C-alpha positions, 0 to 999 in steps of 0.5 A: 452365164450365157444370155436366155436369149440364145435359146432358140425353138421350133414347132415340132409334132405336137411340142415345140422342139428345142433347137439350141440351148447353150445356157445352163437354164432348167427347161421346166415346160414345153408344149405347141407354141413354147418352151419355158425355162428356169431364170430364178426363184421367181421368174422364167422365159417363155421361148417361143417359135414363132414371134406372132404366138409371142405377140398374143401371148405379150398382149394378154398379160399385158391386158392381164397386168395387176389380176391376181390370176395371171403371172406377172409380166417383165420383158419380151423380145422377139421370141420370147417373155421373161414372166413370174415363175408359177410354182405348183400344180395343175388343176388337173394334177390336183383332181388326178391325185384323187382330190375334191373340189373345195368350194373355196377352189370354184369361187375362185375359178368363178371369180377367174372366169369373171376377172376375163370378161372384166379385162376383156379377155376373149377366151373364158374357157380356162383348162384344168391343166392351163390353172396352177394352183399355188403353194398359198393355195391361189390359182393363176392362168398360165399358157395365154396364146390361144386366148385372144380366141373367142370362146364365152362358152366354159366347155374345156372346163367342163369337159375336164371337170366331167372326165374326172367326175367333178363336174356335178359338184362344181356346178352345185357350188356354182349354183350356190355362190353365184346363181346369176353365172348358174343360170347363164351357164344353164342356158347356152350349155344345157347338154351338160346340166342334168 
């Protein structure tokens, strides 16, 4: 099989464009900074259009080594990262299917945000589309190019939940399980609290 290092992508309008893929690796997703190909049942490679973006994502994955909320990091080259293949659906997909937010999921989201702080990862505002609910109902966070940008307030998380009509339930659950965090959020994000 042809090596995944021969896959090349370039910046497109919105999502990247694949310039060359002489391999038979299946494309499983693409976004603004890169495209992801399945290497095996437990590994994938993310190919970036920019080595700067690859470097940023690699830095975050290295910072998060050992955290259960992040994919395992295996190796990196100038334009690629080999990491754990995370299987499941995004929380956005899960909620769009009409599912409610169980308290166990809220607990995981709270623990994820606390883990971001513990790991000194500046962005503490995960988007629903970047949180994958795995087959064993655990949350994994993907797509870390922008995780080094400072964002302590969970605006995107709140906006995503609000659009789906789940923010009020989520905040009530956070108040119940992690009152200190709830009060911190209430202080810095007054407009989202009723």
